LUMMIKE-270899 format. One record per residue (C-alpha): residue number from 1; residue in three letters; chain; z, x, y. Coordinates in steps of 0.001 Angstrom, whole numbers. Layout:
N
<zavex n="NUM" res="ALA" chain="A" c3="Z" c1="X" c2="Y"/>
...
REM end
This chain:
332
<zavex n="1" res="MET" chain="A" c3="79881" c1="14049" c2="-118132"/>
<zavex n="2" res="ALA" chain="A" c3="76236" c1="13953" c2="-117039"/>
<zavex n="3" res="GLU" chain="A" c3="76670" c1="10457" c2="-115565"/>
<zavex n="4" res="SER" chain="A" c3="79819" c1="11534" c2="-113702"/>
<zavex n="5" res="GLY" chain="A" c3="78070" c1="14609" c2="-112345"/>
<zavex n="6" res="ASN" chain="A" c3="75166" c1="12440" c2="-111192"/>
<zavex n="7" res="ARG" chain="A" c3="77541" c1="10091" c2="-109352"/>
<zavex n="8" res="ASN" chain="A" c3="79262" c1="13007" c2="-107668"/>
<zavex n="9" res="GLY" chain="A" c3="75908" c1="14401" c2="-106613"/>
<zavex n="10" res="GLN" chain="A" c3="74868" c1="11039" c2="-105176"/>
<zavex n="11" res="SER" chain="A" c3="78152" c1="10755" c2="-103268"/>
<zavex n="12" res="LEU" chain="A" c3="77715" c1="14211" c2="-101817"/>
<zavex n="13" res="THR" chain="A" c3="74142" c1="13449" c2="-100773"/>
<zavex n="14" res="ALA" chain="A" c3="75252" c1="10186" c2="-99136"/>
<zavex n="15" res="ALA" chain="A" c3="78052" c1="11997" c2="-97286"/>
<zavex n="16" res="ARG" chain="A" c3="75657" c1="14638" c2="-95991"/>
<zavex n="17" res="ALA" chain="A" c3="73158" c1="11974" c2="-94957"/>
<zavex n="18" res="ALA" chain="A" c3="75896" c1="10112" c2="-93096"/>
<zavex n="19" res="ARG" chain="A" c3="76852" c1="13252" c2="-91225"/>
<zavex n="20" res="TRP" chain="A" c3="73242" c1="13890" c2="-90273"/>
<zavex n="21" res="VAL" chain="A" c3="72880" c1="10356" c2="-88907"/>
<zavex n="22" res="ALA" chain="A" c3="76051" c1="10780" c2="-86860"/>
<zavex n="23" res="ARG" chain="A" c3="74986" c1="14237" c2="-85693"/>
<zavex n="24" res="MET" chain="A" c3="71515" c1="13137" c2="-84566"/>
<zavex n="25" res="GLY" chain="A" c3="72990" c1="10191" c2="-82694"/>
<zavex n="26" res="SER" chain="A" c3="75678" c1="12198" c2="-80896"/>
<zavex n="27" res="ASP" chain="A" c3="75810" c1="14226" c2="-77695"/>
<zavex n="28" res="GLN" chain="A" c3="76523" c1="17288" c2="-79846"/>
<zavex n="29" res="ARG" chain="A" c3="72930" c1="17400" c2="-81073"/>
<zavex n="30" res="THR" chain="A" c3="71282" c1="20793" c2="-80522"/>
<zavex n="31" res="PRO" chain="A" c3="67623" c1="21870" c2="-80429"/>
<zavex n="32" res="GLY" chain="A" c3="67905" c1="23380" c2="-83892"/>
<zavex n="33" res="ASP" chain="A" c3="69240" c1="20211" c2="-85508"/>
<zavex n="34" res="GLN" chain="A" c3="65885" c1="18430" c2="-85901"/>
<zavex n="35" res="ALA" chain="A" c3="64303" c1="21363" c2="-87724"/>
<zavex n="36" res="ALA" chain="A" c3="67350" c1="21732" c2="-89968"/>
<zavex n="37" res="LEU" chain="A" c3="67349" c1="17995" c2="-90726"/>
<zavex n="38" res="ASP" chain="A" c3="63628" c1="18018" c2="-91498"/>
<zavex n="39" res="ALA" chain="A" c3="64170" c1="20905" c2="-93905"/>
<zavex n="40" res="TRP" chain="A" c3="66996" c1="19051" c2="-95660"/>
<zavex n="41" res="LEU" chain="A" c3="64953" c1="15858" c2="-95941"/>
<zavex n="42" res="ALA" chain="A" c3="62017" c1="17798" c2="-97383"/>
<zavex n="43" res="GLN" chain="A" c3="64146" c1="19252" c2="-100176"/>
<zavex n="44" res="ASP" chain="A" c3="64395" c1="16071" c2="-102237"/>
<zavex n="45" res="GLU" chain="A" c3="63356" c1="12417" c2="-102254"/>
<zavex n="46" res="THR" chain="A" c3="67017" c1="11422" c2="-102746"/>
<zavex n="47" res="HIS" chain="A" c3="67828" c1="13044" c2="-99404"/>
<zavex n="48" res="ARG" chain="A" c3="65229" c1="10888" c2="-97659"/>
<zavex n="49" res="ARG" chain="A" c3="66450" c1="7697" c2="-99333"/>
<zavex n="50" res="ALA" chain="A" c3="70092" c1="8468" c2="-98519"/>
<zavex n="51" res="TYR" chain="A" c3="69265" c1="9225" c2="-94893"/>
<zavex n="52" res="ALA" chain="A" c3="67314" c1="5957" c2="-94538"/>
<zavex n="53" res="GLU" chain="A" c3="70209" c1="3982" c2="-96033"/>
<zavex n="54" res="GLN" chain="A" c3="72773" c1="5610" c2="-93753"/>
<zavex n="55" res="GLN" chain="A" c3="70503" c1="5058" c2="-90741"/>
<zavex n="56" res="GLN" chain="A" c3="70295" c1="1344" c2="-91582"/>
<zavex n="57" res="LEU" chain="A" c3="74073" c1="1164" c2="-91832"/>
<zavex n="58" res="TRP" chain="A" c3="74476" c1="2972" c2="-88522"/>
<zavex n="59" res="ASP" chain="A" c3="72047" c1="528" c2="-86859"/>
<zavex n="60" res="ALA" chain="A" c3="73882" c1="-2413" c2="-88409"/>
<zavex n="61" res="VAL" chain="A" c3="77186" c1="-1242" c2="-86991"/>
<zavex n="62" res="GLY" chain="A" c3="75651" c1="-1001" c2="-83533"/>
<zavex n="63" res="THR" chain="A" c3="74281" c1="-4545" c2="-83836"/>
<zavex n="64" res="LEU" chain="A" c3="77574" c1="-6018" c2="-85035"/>
<zavex n="65" res="ALA" chain="A" c3="79567" c1="-4190" c2="-82406"/>
<zavex n="66" res="GLY" chain="A" c3="77483" c1="-5915" c2="-79718"/>
<zavex n="67" res="ASP" chain="A" c3="77789" c1="-9399" c2="-81293"/>
<zavex n="68" res="PRO" chain="A" c3="80582" c1="-11437" c2="-79601"/>
<zavex n="69" res="ALA" chain="A" c3="80762" c1="-13784" c2="-82592"/>
<zavex n="70" res="ALA" chain="A" c3="81251" c1="-10858" c2="-84936"/>
<zavex n="71" res="ARG" chain="A" c3="83998" c1="-9359" c2="-82803"/>
<zavex n="72" res="ALA" chain="A" c3="85738" c1="-12739" c2="-82448"/>
<zavex n="73" res="ALA" chain="A" c3="85426" c1="-13452" c2="-86151"/>
<zavex n="74" res="LEU" chain="A" c3="86963" c1="-10129" c2="-87051"/>
<zavex n="75" res="GLN" chain="A" c3="89846" c1="-10700" c2="-84661"/>
<zavex n="76" res="GLU" chain="A" c3="90392" c1="-14282" c2="-85863"/>
<zavex n="77" res="GLY" chain="A" c3="90109" c1="-13231" c2="-89465"/>
<zavex n="78" res="ALA" chain="A" c3="92896" c1="-10665" c2="-89208"/>
<zavex n="79" res="LEU" chain="A" c3="96112" c1="-12004" c2="-90715"/>
<zavex n="80" res="PRO" chain="A" c3="99373" c1="-11429" c2="-88834"/>
<zavex n="81" res="GLU" chain="A" c3="101641" c1="-8784" c2="-90259"/>
<zavex n="82" res="GLY" chain="A" c3="103655" c1="-10232" c2="-93120"/>
<zavex n="83" res="SER" chain="A" c3="101453" c1="-13325" c2="-93417"/>
<zavex n="84" res="HIS" chain="A" c3="100506" c1="-14592" c2="-96887"/>
<zavex n="85" res="GLU" chain="A" c3="97852" c1="-17084" c2="-95822"/>
<zavex n="86" res="ASP" chain="A" c3="95318" c1="-17709" c2="-98575"/>
<zavex n="87" res="GLU" chain="A" c3="92094" c1="-15975" c2="-97653"/>
<zavex n="88" res="ALA" chain="A" c3="90139" c1="-18865" c2="-99175"/>
<zavex n="89" res="ARG" chain="A" c3="91242" c1="-21046" c2="-96225"/>
<zavex n="90" res="LEU" chain="A" c3="89256" c1="-18882" c2="-93809"/>
<zavex n="91" res="PRO" chain="A" c3="85784" c1="-20189" c2="-92966"/>
<zavex n="92" res="GLN" chain="A" c3="83060" c1="-18576" c2="-95075"/>
<zavex n="93" res="ARG" chain="A" c3="81142" c1="-17288" c2="-92044"/>
<zavex n="94" res="ARG" chain="A" c3="84311" c1="-15654" c2="-90695"/>
<zavex n="95" res="ARG" chain="A" c3="84991" c1="-13906" c2="-93981"/>
<zavex n="96" res="PHE" chain="A" c3="81392" c1="-12725" c2="-94266"/>
<zavex n="97" res="ILE" chain="A" c3="81180" c1="-11339" c2="-90749"/>
<zavex n="98" res="GLY" chain="A" c3="84662" c1="-9891" c2="-90952"/>
<zavex n="99" res="TYR" chain="A" c3="83872" c1="-8127" c2="-94196"/>
<zavex n="100" res="GLY" chain="A" c3="80519" c1="-6896" c2="-92887"/>
<zavex n="101" res="LEU" chain="A" c3="81932" c1="-5456" c2="-89690"/>
<zavex n="102" res="ALA" chain="A" c3="84959" c1="-3995" c2="-91443"/>
<zavex n="103" res="ALA" chain="A" c3="82778" c1="-2370" c2="-94095"/>
<zavex n="104" res="ALA" chain="A" c3="80419" c1="-970" c2="-91491"/>
<zavex n="105" res="ALA" chain="A" c3="83304" c1="299" c2="-89406"/>
<zavex n="106" res="ALA" chain="A" c3="84820" c1="1915" c2="-92476"/>
<zavex n="107" res="ALA" chain="A" c3="81512" c1="3612" c2="-93195"/>
<zavex n="108" res="CYS" chain="A" c3="81370" c1="4936" c2="-89640"/>
<zavex n="109" res="LEU" chain="A" c3="84940" c1="6145" c2="-89950"/>
<zavex n="110" res="ALA" chain="A" c3="83916" c1="8028" c2="-93085"/>
<zavex n="111" res="VAL" chain="A" c3="81109" c1="9643" c2="-91123"/>
<zavex n="112" res="VAL" chain="A" c3="83437" c1="10724" c2="-88323"/>
<zavex n="113" res="ILE" chain="A" c3="86187" c1="11985" c2="-90582"/>
<zavex n="114" res="GLY" chain="A" c3="83630" c1="13353" c2="-93018"/>
<zavex n="115" res="ALA" chain="A" c3="85094" c1="16414" c2="-94615"/>
<zavex n="116" res="PRO" chain="A" c3="88060" c1="14942" c2="-96534"/>
<zavex n="117" res="MET" chain="A" c3="85495" c1="13084" c2="-98666"/>
<zavex n="118" res="LEU" chain="A" c3="84194" c1="16394" c2="-99916"/>
<zavex n="119" res="GLY" chain="A" c3="87396" c1="18288" c2="-100577"/>
<zavex n="120" res="GLU" chain="A" c3="87201" c1="22062" c2="-100653"/>
<zavex n="121" res="ARG" chain="A" c3="83785" c1="23686" c2="-100717"/>
<zavex n="122" res="THR" chain="A" c3="82759" c1="27350" c2="-100714"/>
<zavex n="123" res="GLU" chain="A" c3="79175" c1="28310" c2="-99931"/>
<zavex n="124" res="SER" chain="A" c3="77581" c1="31759" c2="-99641"/>
<zavex n="125" res="TYR" chain="A" c3="74306" c1="32642" c2="-97953"/>
<zavex n="126" res="ALA" chain="A" c3="72420" c1="35897" c2="-97375"/>
<zavex n="127" res="THR" chain="A" c3="69112" c1="37178" c2="-96039"/>
<zavex n="128" res="ALA" chain="A" c3="67017" c1="40164" c2="-97094"/>
<zavex n="129" res="PRO" chain="A" c3="65823" c1="42805" c2="-94616"/>
<zavex n="130" res="GLY" chain="A" c3="63208" c1="41208" c2="-92375"/>
<zavex n="131" res="GLU" chain="A" c3="64220" c1="37664" c2="-93352"/>
<zavex n="132" res="GLN" chain="A" c3="65786" c1="35010" c2="-91113"/>
<zavex n="133" res="ARG" chain="A" c3="67126" c1="31719" c2="-92388"/>
<zavex n="134" res="SER" chain="A" c3="68842" c1="28554" c2="-91123"/>
<zavex n="135" res="VAL" chain="A" c3="71240" c1="26654" c2="-93382"/>
<zavex n="136" res="THR" chain="A" c3="73109" c1="23400" c2="-92861"/>
<zavex n="137" res="LEU" chain="A" c3="76710" c1="23373" c2="-94028"/>
<zavex n="138" res="ALA" chain="A" c3="78355" c1="20355" c2="-95637"/>
<zavex n="139" res="ASP" chain="A" c3="79987" c1="19404" c2="-92312"/>
<zavex n="140" res="GLY" chain="A" c3="76648" c1="19302" c2="-90487"/>
<zavex n="141" res="SER" chain="A" c3="77037" c1="22661" c2="-88742"/>
<zavex n="142" res="VAL" chain="A" c3="73910" c1="24828" c2="-88684"/>
<zavex n="143" res="VAL" chain="A" c3="74049" c1="28585" c2="-89260"/>
<zavex n="144" res="THR" chain="A" c3="71073" c1="30831" c2="-88510"/>
<zavex n="145" res="LEU" chain="A" c3="71250" c1="34158" c2="-90320"/>
<zavex n="146" res="ASP" chain="A" c3="69542" c1="37198" c2="-88866"/>
<zavex n="147" res="THR" chain="A" c3="67912" c1="39923" c2="-90948"/>
<zavex n="148" res="ASP" chain="A" c3="69997" c1="41539" c2="-93700"/>
<zavex n="149" res="SER" chain="A" c3="73019" c1="39301" c2="-93078"/>
<zavex n="150" res="ALA" chain="A" c3="75540" c1="37481" c2="-95244"/>
<zavex n="151" res="ILE" chain="A" c3="78213" c1="34843" c2="-94728"/>
<zavex n="152" res="GLU" chain="A" c3="80700" c1="32918" c2="-96801"/>
<zavex n="153" res="ALA" chain="A" c3="81753" c1="29418" c2="-95722"/>
<zavex n="154" res="ARG" chain="A" c3="84908" c1="27767" c2="-97045"/>
<zavex n="155" res="LEU" chain="A" c3="85338" c1="24151" c2="-95925"/>
<zavex n="156" res="THR" chain="A" c3="88598" c1="22343" c2="-96623"/>
<zavex n="157" res="ASP" chain="A" c3="90365" c1="19253" c2="-95334"/>
<zavex n="158" res="GLY" chain="A" c3="92282" c1="21376" c2="-92829"/>
<zavex n="159" res="GLU" chain="A" c3="89740" c1="23876" c2="-91506"/>
<zavex n="160" res="ARG" chain="A" c3="86267" c1="25366" c2="-91675"/>
<zavex n="161" res="ARG" chain="A" c3="86610" c1="29095" c2="-92325"/>
<zavex n="162" res="LEU" chain="A" c3="83554" c1="31332" c2="-92280"/>
<zavex n="163" res="THR" chain="A" c3="83385" c1="35060" c2="-92915"/>
<zavex n="164" res="LEU" chain="A" c3="80542" c1="37136" c2="-91536"/>
<zavex n="165" res="ILE" chain="A" c3="80259" c1="39743" c2="-94258"/>
<zavex n="166" res="SER" chain="A" c3="77460" c1="41666" c2="-92590"/>
<zavex n="167" res="GLY" chain="A" c3="74735" c1="41381" c2="-89980"/>
<zavex n="168" res="GLN" chain="A" c3="74455" c1="38620" c2="-87402"/>
<zavex n="169" res="ALA" chain="A" c3="74570" c1="34833" c2="-87352"/>
<zavex n="170" res="PHE" chain="A" c3="74230" c1="32048" c2="-84805"/>
<zavex n="171" res="PHE" chain="A" c3="76544" c1="29050" c2="-85269"/>
<zavex n="172" res="GLU" chain="A" c3="75801" c1="25524" c2="-84010"/>
<zavex n="173" res="VAL" chain="A" c3="79093" c1="23808" c2="-84695"/>
<zavex n="174" res="ALA" chain="A" c3="79409" c1="20143" c2="-85646"/>
<zavex n="175" res="LYS" chain="A" c3="82278" c1="18632" c2="-83686"/>
<zavex n="176" res="ASP" chain="A" c3="85330" c1="17867" c2="-85812"/>
<zavex n="177" res="ALA" chain="A" c3="88616" c1="17869" c2="-83901"/>
<zavex n="178" res="ALA" chain="A" c3="90618" c1="17637" c2="-87112"/>
<zavex n="179" res="ARG" chain="A" c3="89233" c1="20863" c2="-88576"/>
<zavex n="180" res="PRO" chain="A" c3="88932" c1="24013" c2="-86458"/>
<zavex n="181" res="PHE" chain="A" c3="85808" c1="26119" c2="-86968"/>
<zavex n="182" res="ARG" chain="A" c3="86895" c1="29739" c2="-87504"/>
<zavex n="183" res="VAL" chain="A" c3="84584" c1="32717" c2="-87934"/>
<zavex n="184" res="PHE" chain="A" c3="86026" c1="36035" c2="-89120"/>
<zavex n="185" res="ALA" chain="A" c3="84254" c1="39356" c2="-88636"/>
<zavex n="186" res="GLY" chain="A" c3="86400" c1="42158" c2="-89960"/>
<zavex n="187" res="PRO" chain="A" c3="89915" c1="41578" c2="-88603"/>
<zavex n="188" res="ASN" chain="A" c3="88620" c1="39593" c2="-85610"/>
<zavex n="189" res="GLU" chain="A" c3="88432" c1="35817" c2="-85296"/>
<zavex n="190" res="VAL" chain="A" c3="86312" c1="33468" c2="-83195"/>
<zavex n="191" res="ARG" chain="A" c3="87537" c1="29875" c2="-83001"/>
<zavex n="192" res="ALA" chain="A" c3="85345" c1="27058" c2="-81714"/>
<zavex n="193" res="LEU" chain="A" c3="85011" c1="23281" c2="-81577"/>
<zavex n="194" res="GLY" chain="A" c3="81600" c1="21715" c2="-81029"/>
<zavex n="195" res="THR" chain="A" c3="79807" c1="24695" c2="-79528"/>
<zavex n="196" res="ALA" chain="A" c3="77111" c1="27337" c2="-80138"/>
<zavex n="197" res="PHE" chain="A" c3="77626" c1="31079" c2="-80377"/>
<zavex n="198" res="SER" chain="A" c3="76562" c1="34201" c2="-82251"/>
<zavex n="199" res="VAL" chain="A" c3="78606" c1="36883" c2="-83963"/>
<zavex n="200" res="ARG" chain="A" c3="77313" c1="40315" c2="-84923"/>
<zavex n="201" res="GLN" chain="A" c3="79122" c1="42830" c2="-87074"/>
<zavex n="202" res="GLU" chain="A" c3="77795" c1="46374" c2="-86894"/>
<zavex n="203" res="GLY" chain="A" c3="79991" c1="49010" c2="-88466"/>
<zavex n="204" res="THR" chain="A" c3="83448" c1="48495" c2="-86983"/>
<zavex n="205" res="GLU" chain="A" c3="82153" c1="46813" c2="-83819"/>
<zavex n="206" res="THR" chain="A" c3="82059" c1="43040" c2="-83388"/>
<zavex n="207" res="ARG" chain="A" c3="79968" c1="41354" c2="-80709"/>
<zavex n="208" res="ILE" chain="A" c3="80211" c1="37669" c2="-79783"/>
<zavex n="209" res="PHE" chain="A" c3="77797" c1="35818" c2="-77510"/>
<zavex n="210" res="LEU" chain="A" c3="78633" c1="32297" c2="-76306"/>
<zavex n="211" res="ALA" chain="A" c3="75601" c1="30085" c2="-75638"/>
<zavex n="212" res="GLN" chain="A" c3="77440" c1="26834" c2="-74877"/>
<zavex n="213" res="GLY" chain="A" c3="80895" c1="25291" c2="-75053"/>
<zavex n="214" res="LYS" chain="A" c3="84028" c1="27396" c2="-75318"/>
<zavex n="215" res="VAL" chain="A" c3="85475" c1="29729" c2="-77907"/>
<zavex n="216" res="THR" chain="A" c3="88597" c1="31822" c2="-78202"/>
<zavex n="217" res="VAL" chain="A" c3="88500" c1="35375" c2="-79511"/>
<zavex n="218" res="ARG" chain="A" c3="91429" c1="36876" c2="-81382"/>
<zavex n="219" res="LYS" chain="A" c3="91860" c1="40555" c2="-82124"/>
<zavex n="220" res="PRO" chain="A" c3="95064" c1="41554" c2="-83946"/>
<zavex n="221" res="GLY" chain="A" c3="97671" c1="42858" c2="-81553"/>
<zavex n="222" res="LEU" chain="A" c3="95914" c1="41631" c2="-78389"/>
<zavex n="223" res="PRO" chain="A" c3="96181" c1="38450" c2="-76286"/>
<zavex n="224" res="VAL" chain="A" c3="93757" c1="35631" c2="-77121"/>
<zavex n="225" res="VAL" chain="A" c3="90666" c1="35653" c2="-74884"/>
<zavex n="226" res="GLN" chain="A" c3="88725" c1="32509" c2="-73951"/>
<zavex n="227" res="MET" chain="A" c3="85008" c1="32938" c2="-73320"/>
<zavex n="228" res="GLU" chain="A" c3="82657" c1="31014" c2="-71046"/>
<zavex n="229" res="PRO" chain="A" c3="78935" c1="30312" c2="-71663"/>
<zavex n="230" res="GLY" chain="A" c3="76725" c1="33313" c2="-70986"/>
<zavex n="231" res="GLU" chain="A" c3="79442" c1="35825" c2="-71792"/>
<zavex n="232" res="GLN" chain="A" c3="79501" c1="38510" c2="-74470"/>
<zavex n="233" res="ALA" chain="A" c3="82634" c1="40024" c2="-75979"/>
<zavex n="234" res="ARG" chain="A" c3="82787" c1="43433" c2="-77645"/>
<zavex n="235" res="LEU" chain="A" c3="85621" c1="44339" c2="-79990"/>
<zavex n="236" res="THR" chain="A" c3="86186" c1="47815" c2="-81405"/>
<zavex n="237" res="PRO" chain="A" c3="89187" c1="49190" c2="-83287"/>
<zavex n="238" res="ALA" chain="A" c3="90005" c1="51784" c2="-80624"/>
<zavex n="239" res="ALA" chain="A" c3="89705" c1="49472" c2="-77605"/>
<zavex n="240" res="ALA" chain="A" c3="92963" c1="48422" c2="-75982"/>
<zavex n="241" res="ALA" chain="A" c3="91405" c1="45150" c2="-74783"/>
<zavex n="242" res="VAL" chain="A" c3="88558" c1="42766" c2="-75591"/>
<zavex n="243" res="ALA" chain="A" c3="85635" c1="43690" c2="-73319"/>
<zavex n="244" res="VAL" chain="A" c3="84039" c1="40515" c2="-71920"/>
<zavex n="245" res="GLY" chain="A" c3="81129" c1="40366" c2="-69488"/>
<zavex n="246" res="LYS" chain="A" c3="78085" c1="38335" c2="-68476"/>
<zavex n="247" res="VAL" chain="A" c3="74790" c1="39060" c2="-70243"/>
<zavex n="248" res="ASP" chain="A" c3="71247" c1="37693" c2="-70051"/>
<zavex n="249" res="PRO" chain="A" c3="71298" c1="34630" c2="-72370"/>
<zavex n="250" res="GLU" chain="A" c3="67576" c1="34922" c2="-73085"/>
<zavex n="251" res="ARG" chain="A" c3="67937" c1="38526" c2="-74150"/>
<zavex n="252" res="ALA" chain="A" c3="71052" c1="37830" c2="-76216"/>
<zavex n="253" res="GLN" chain="A" c3="69281" c1="35092" c2="-78185"/>
<zavex n="254" res="ALA" chain="A" c3="65778" c1="36576" c2="-78392"/>
<zavex n="255" res="TRP" chain="A" c3="66269" c1="37569" c2="-82041"/>
<zavex n="256" res="ARG" chain="A" c3="66477" c1="33896" c2="-83009"/>
<zavex n="257" res="PHE" chain="A" c3="62851" c1="33507" c2="-81942"/>
<zavex n="258" res="GLY" chain="A" c3="61521" c1="36695" c2="-83526"/>
<zavex n="259" res="ARG" chain="A" c3="61736" c1="38791" c2="-80381"/>
<zavex n="260" res="LEU" chain="A" c3="63704" c1="41780" c2="-79126"/>
<zavex n="261" res="MET" chain="A" c3="64166" c1="42372" c2="-75400"/>
<zavex n="262" res="PHE" chain="A" c3="64943" c1="45865" c2="-74127"/>
<zavex n="263" res="ASP" chain="A" c3="65951" c1="46695" c2="-70559"/>
<zavex n="264" res="ALA" chain="A" c3="66244" c1="50429" c2="-69893"/>
<zavex n="265" res="THR" chain="A" c3="67441" c1="50738" c2="-73479"/>
<zavex n="266" res="PRO" chain="A" c3="67665" c1="54230" c2="-75041"/>
<zavex n="267" res="LEU" chain="A" c3="64737" c1="54688" c2="-77379"/>
<zavex n="268" res="ALA" chain="A" c3="67086" c1="55621" c2="-80232"/>
<zavex n="269" res="THR" chain="A" c3="68840" c1="52257" c2="-79858"/>
<zavex n="270" res="ALA" chain="A" c3="65554" c1="50360" c2="-79647"/>
<zavex n="271" res="VAL" chain="A" c3="64189" c1="52086" c2="-82752"/>
<zavex n="272" res="ALA" chain="A" c3="67347" c1="51293" c2="-84705"/>
<zavex n="273" res="GLU" chain="A" c3="67008" c1="47631" c2="-83715"/>
<zavex n="274" res="ILE" chain="A" c3="63319" c1="47440" c2="-84657"/>
<zavex n="275" res="ASN" chain="A" c3="64077" c1="49082" c2="-88005"/>
<zavex n="276" res="ARG" chain="A" c3="66535" c1="46308" c2="-88913"/>
<zavex n="277" res="TYR" chain="A" c3="63642" c1="43873" c2="-89314"/>
<zavex n="278" res="GLY" chain="A" c3="60707" c1="45617" c2="-90934"/>
<zavex n="279" res="ALA" chain="A" c3="59855" c1="47291" c2="-94199"/>
<zavex n="280" res="ARG" chain="A" c3="57989" c1="49905" c2="-92139"/>
<zavex n="281" res="LYS" chain="A" c3="60406" c1="52258" c2="-90435"/>
<zavex n="282" res="VAL" chain="A" c3="59974" c1="54063" c2="-87122"/>
<zavex n="283" res="VAL" chain="A" c3="61284" c1="57632" c2="-87143"/>
<zavex n="284" res="LEU" chain="A" c3="61915" c1="59883" c2="-84134"/>
<zavex n="285" res="ALA" chain="A" c3="60864" c1="63413" c2="-85109"/>
<zavex n="286" res="ASP" chain="A" c3="62907" c1="64895" c2="-82255"/>
<zavex n="287" res="PRO" chain="A" c3="66357" c1="63455" c2="-81391"/>
<zavex n="288" res="ALA" chain="A" c3="65677" c1="64272" c2="-77735"/>
<zavex n="289" res="LEU" chain="A" c3="63158" c1="61412" c2="-77664"/>
<zavex n="290" res="GLY" chain="A" c3="66000" c1="58997" c2="-78271"/>
<zavex n="291" res="ARG" chain="A" c3="67305" c1="59530" c2="-74727"/>
<zavex n="292" res="MET" chain="A" c3="64185" c1="58089" c2="-73100"/>
<zavex n="293" res="LYS" chain="A" c3="64629" c1="54530" c2="-71779"/>
<zavex n="294" res="ILE" chain="A" c3="62337" c1="51669" c2="-72721"/>
<zavex n="295" res="SER" chain="A" c3="61960" c1="48115" c2="-71379"/>
<zavex n="296" res="GLY" chain="A" c3="59905" c1="45249" c2="-72707"/>
<zavex n="297" res="VAL" chain="A" c3="59693" c1="42390" c2="-75190"/>
<zavex n="298" res="PHE" chain="A" c3="58685" c1="43194" c2="-78769"/>
<zavex n="299" res="HIS" chain="A" c3="58112" c1="41227" c2="-81959"/>
<zavex n="300" res="THR" chain="A" c3="60772" c1="41859" c2="-84586"/>
<zavex n="301" res="ARG" chain="A" c3="58194" c1="42214" c2="-87371"/>
<zavex n="302" res="GLN" chain="A" c3="55620" c1="44386" c2="-85618"/>
<zavex n="303" res="PRO" chain="A" c3="56980" c1="47953" c2="-85633"/>
<zavex n="304" res="GLU" chain="A" c3="53448" c1="49352" c2="-85316"/>
<zavex n="305" res="ALA" chain="A" c3="52913" c1="47539" c2="-81998"/>
<zavex n="306" res="PHE" chain="A" c3="56263" c1="48823" c2="-80766"/>
<zavex n="307" res="ALA" chain="A" c3="55388" c1="52411" c2="-81715"/>
<zavex n="308" res="GLU" chain="A" c3="51959" c1="52144" c2="-80088"/>
<zavex n="309" res="THR" chain="A" c3="53569" c1="50958" c2="-76859"/>
<zavex n="310" res="VAL" chain="A" c3="55972" c1="53884" c2="-76891"/>
<zavex n="311" res="ALA" chain="A" c3="53101" c1="56319" c2="-77435"/>
<zavex n="312" res="ALA" chain="A" c3="51154" c1="54732" c2="-74585"/>
<zavex n="313" res="ILE" chain="A" c3="53862" c1="55009" c2="-71925"/>
<zavex n="314" res="PHE" chain="A" c3="55662" c1="58215" c2="-72948"/>
<zavex n="315" res="PRO" chain="A" c3="54500" c1="61750" c2="-73822"/>
<zavex n="316" res="VAL" chain="A" c3="54808" c1="60854" c2="-77487"/>
<zavex n="317" res="ARG" chain="A" c3="52390" c1="61208" c2="-80398"/>
<zavex n="318" res="LEU" chain="A" c3="52189" c1="58610" c2="-83186"/>
<zavex n="319" res="SER" chain="A" c3="51518" c1="59519" c2="-86809"/>
<zavex n="320" res="HIS" chain="A" c3="52217" c1="58133" c2="-90268"/>
<zavex n="321" res="SER" chain="A" c3="53933" c1="59369" c2="-93388"/>
<zavex n="322" res="GLY" chain="A" c3="52738" c1="57213" c2="-96235"/>
<zavex n="323" res="ALA" chain="A" c3="52415" c1="53462" c2="-95803"/>
<zavex n="324" res="ASP" chain="A" c3="56030" c1="52780" c2="-94848"/>
<zavex n="325" res="THR" chain="A" c3="56919" c1="55306" c2="-92133"/>
<zavex n="326" res="ILE" chain="A" c3="55751" c1="55575" c2="-88533"/>
<zavex n="327" res="ILE" chain="A" c3="56605" c1="58888" c2="-86875"/>
<zavex n="328" res="LEU" chain="A" c3="57009" c1="59415" c2="-83135"/>
<zavex n="329" res="SER" chain="A" c3="56851" c1="63080" c2="-82112"/>
<zavex n="330" res="PRO" chain="A" c3="56801" c1="64896" c2="-78755"/>
<zavex n="331" res="ALA" chain="A" c3="53257" c1="65267" c2="-77484"/>
<zavex n="332" res="SER" chain="A" c3="52126" c1="68891" c2="-77803"/>
REM end
């Protein structure tokens, strides 16, 4: 049993390495892929060995594909349908090159098809308050989880189904035409193929931002909506339609880089957003303060700096209650 488990583990590692090689050599590569690959390689020496082996195979396929003799040998070596010619009669060089190219091509086909080698897989990931994390799924897709977020990913031969249980996540989708990439947030669905987008679930509201590519948004009982890059969709139970509009891409993705951007944002909304990230909470002593509007760029993990800025530009006084609470009160 231990030997069988070891073989299965090696096969899985080789399959993941093959997908990474294909991903890094494709036009679907994204800025986050290199960091995610480096993290995977750093996890284990077997990952590095498997990646090196798959890279050598990939390079070999490219070399053979450009070799006229190899292509001719493979074509000449193919037996007509129904033929029973003894393979031993083929020249040795032809058999060797034919086998080499066929094996390499088969390996590349396994990389492209990918998922059926793995069968069904279910993976769950979560982050604690203040934590952000990027994970690479078995198909090569990269998911970045925001603070206090959780997802479940179920990958099968027919589809890739992810459920955003809570919080927010950014999805960089590995292209796989045979298996749609579906993200569910509550009753709503986002479907994509080789693209990058975020989904946020807050209470009963779902927000989707599309960074690149195309996605379709499905809300039960409403027509399917297709989004374009730079658009955000808002879905609420009471809405009679999916609200879609252009937003500032930099602002929509600032959280991925540890920043929050506010533009005439009600202070109550800004405080709630800052509080999602830190152990230290900002409290408004008077609800009326929440109606003031604030603009600026703030670090997600520096609530004190945020509070000090508020106190500097508004008639607000800053105080503390213990080590974990920052209080903003009307200036007397």
